[in-house]
N, C-alpha and C positions, 0 to 999 in steps of 0.2 A: 213341964219341961223348963229348965232354967233359960234365961235369955242367952247365956254364953253357948249352950247346946244349940239353940235355935240359929245363933249366928254361924255355927259351924256348918249347920245344913244349908243355910243360904249360900255360903261360900263354896261348899262342896257342889251345889247345883251349878253356880257360875263357873267353877272350875271345869266341870264336865262339858259345859257349853264351849268352853275355851279350847278344849282338845280336839274339837270336831275336824280340825284340818288334818290330823293324823289319818282319819279314815277317809276323808274326801280325796286326799292326794293319792292314797293307794288305789281308789276306785278309778281315778283318772289314769292311772297307768295301765288299767284294763280297757281303756278306750270308752269309758263311760262319758257321756256329755253331761253339762251342768243340768240340763233338763232331766236326764235320766236319773241323775243323783237325787234330784228333788223327788222324783216319783218313787225311788227307793226308800228315801227317808220318810215320807208321809205315809206311803202304804204300810211299811213294816210297823211304823210306830203306831198308826191307827189300830192295827190288829193287836199289838202288844197292849196298848193302853186300854182298849175296849175289853180285852181279856182279863186284865188286872182288875178293873172296876167291876166286871161281871162277876168275878170271883169273890173279892173282898168288899166292895161297896156297890152292890147292884142298884141300890136306890138311887145313886147318882146318875144312872143311866136314863132316868125318867125326865122327859122334857116336853114342853108344850111345841108342837110341830110348827106353830105359827111363828116361832122364834127362829126357824131355820135360816131365815134371811141373814140373821146376825152371824150364824155359824158359817154361812158361805162368805160373808165378809171377812171374818177372822181366818177361815180355813183357805179359801181359794184366792180372794183379792189380796190378803195379807200374806199368809204362810207360803202359798205356792210361789208368788211372784217375788217375795223378798228373798226365799231361798234361792230362786233361779238367778236373781241379780247377784246375790252374795257369792254363790258358787262360780258364776261366770267370771267375776273379778279374781277369785282365787285361782281359777284355771288359766286366765290370760294375763294376770299380773302377779300378785302375791298374797299370801294369807294376811300379813300385816296391812297391807292397804285395804283389803276386803273388810277386815274387822273395823278399821278406823272409820271408813266411809259408812259402814253400817251404823256406826255409833253417832251419826248425824240424826239418828232417829228422835232423840229427845227434843231437838230444835223443831223438828216437823210436828211432834206432838204438841209443842207449845203454840204454834201457830195455828193448827187445826182446832185445838181446844178453844182458843180465842174465838175463831170464826164460828164454830159449831155450838159451843157451850157457854160463850161470852165469859170465859174465865178472864180474871184480871191479868193485864199484861204488865207485870212489875218490872222494876229496874233490874232485878235479878235475872229475870228471863231475857231482857234486852242484852245484858251482859253475856249471858249464855250463848245467844245467837251470834254475837260478834266474835266470841272466842272460837265457836265451832266453825265459822266462816274462815277465820284466820288460820285455825288449825288444819283445816282441809287444804287451803292454799298452800302451807308449808309441806304438808304430807305429799301432795301431788306434784310439787316442784314449781308451782306458780310463783311462789315467794321462796327466796329473795331475789331470784334471778329472772322472774317473769318467763319461765319456760316450763312446759309440761313434761314430767318424766314418763307420763303414760299418755295414750290417746284420749282425745276429748270423749270418744264413745264409751271407753272404759270407765272414765270419771263419771260420766253421766249416769251409766248403769249402776255404779257404786252409790251415787246419791240416791238413785231409785231404791236400792236395797234398804236404805235408811228411811225413806218415805213409806214403802209398803210395810216395812217393820213398825213404823208408827201407827199404821192404820189398825193394827191388832189392838192396840190400847183404845183407840177410838171406837172401833165396833164393839169391843168387849165392854166398854163403859155403859152401854145400853142395857146390858144383862147381868152385870156383876151383883146387882142387888137381889137377882132372882136364882141365880145358880152359883154352885160351887166352882172355884177356879179349875178344879179337877174336871168337872163336867164340861166347862167351856173348852178347856185344852183338849179333852178326848174328842168332842164333837167337831172341833176345829179341824183336827187331824182326819176325822171320818169324812168330813166334807171335802177336804183337800184330796184324800185318797180316791173318792168317788169321781173327782174331776181328772186325776192323773191316771187311773187305770186304763181309760179308753185313749187318753192322749199322751201318756208318758213314753211310749215307744219302747217299753221293756220287753215285748214279745220277741224282739230281735236279739236281746241279751239273755234270753232264758238259759241257754246252755252254759253261760259263765257262772251261774248261780251254783252250779255243781263243782265249781272250782273252790277249794277250801279258803284260800286267801280272799276271794271275792265274798264268799259267804260270811267268813269271819268279820271282814270289815263292815259288811251290811249289818250284822248283829252289833258290832261296836257302836256304829252310828246311831242305830235305832234304840239300843238298850241304854247305852251310857250317855251319849251326847243328846239324847232326846227324852226317853221316858224317865230315866233315873234323874236326869237334870231337872226336868219339870217337876217331878215328884218331890225331890229333896228341897228345890227352891220353894215350892208352894207349901210344903210341911213347915218349914222354917218361918215363912211369911206369916203363918197363923199365930206366931208367938212373939213377933217383933213389929215395930212400926215399918210401914211400907217404904217411907223415906230412908230408913236405915238399911233396909234390904236393897234398895235401889243403889245407895252407896257401896255396899259390900259387893254388889253384882258387877262393879267395874273391874273386879279381878278378871273378868272374862276376856277382855281385849288384851290385858297384860300377859295372861297365860298364852293366848293365841300368838302374840308377837314373840314371846320367849320361844315357842315351838317352832315358829317360822324361822327364827334366827339360828337356833341350835340344831334343830333336826333337818331343815331343809335349806340351811346355808343361805337364807335371805340376809341382805345387808340393809342398814338403816344409817342414813346421814344424820349429823347433828340437827339439821333443821327439820327433818322428819321426826326425830325424836321430840323436838320442840313442838311440832304439830300435834303429835300424839298427847303430850302434856296438856296443850291448851284444850283439846277436845275433851279429855278426861276432867279438867277443872270445870269446863262448862257444864258437865252433868251435875256437879256439886252445887252449882248456882241454880239450876232448874230445881233440884231437891230442896234447897234451902227455903224457897218460898212455900213449897208444899208442906214443910214442916210446921210453918207458922199459921197454915190456913186450913189444914185438913186434920182429921184424926181417923184412927183405924177403929174397925168395928169388931 
């Protein structure tokens, strides 16, 4: 495959992540809570991804069960809780705000990697942390008027979405040398679904799944914004540098914000746009150091 085609796959995967708000908002109209939407996403996605691997790549389903602790980390501690925080902010604030606060994740990765793996804390990473902090301040209204446009609790939960999102990379780092990214993703969703089946509360919503709009949005959420998104992104990632893929994936928040503005009539001020710009730029600074110190395998 040419690099140009690989770039298209990476962009397509990020694009599918970015349209997630379309399906989430529709489920909220049927009174699904953020926690129930998490359960829907992880359970449906686990079934689909396990089935796909079982049919096309069954060898990738073989794991050492001693590594289950890492899949619990990626699946339950990261995916379950980052999704809940992410969807909660979507439900109680806006898609745009939820996506931007989620993208504080690279800053958390930088800090955690320094503490856990002794990775070098470069000036580029410092600049990224400063830009992310300033960007969040503009997005939530703390700057320039020193007033929050949202409650402190929603802001905190939004930051938690970035933190738990970052933990996926931290837990996965321990097993990326041993397993395919498809294996890690599939077992992460399996672990998440095993946790959410008893605690997701979906038994009260079972009659709604016979409603075609609900069923269609569940399929859209799990097939397009989860399974295909991960598969396209991972497939493209095999042929391009991880740093370039990271840059290309920043199309996700741009797509989500466009959908929020044009489909759900969300409004953005000049300073919120400035905050979004600063956060996106901070991701480039994080990637810049990675390009000079790592290589793909």
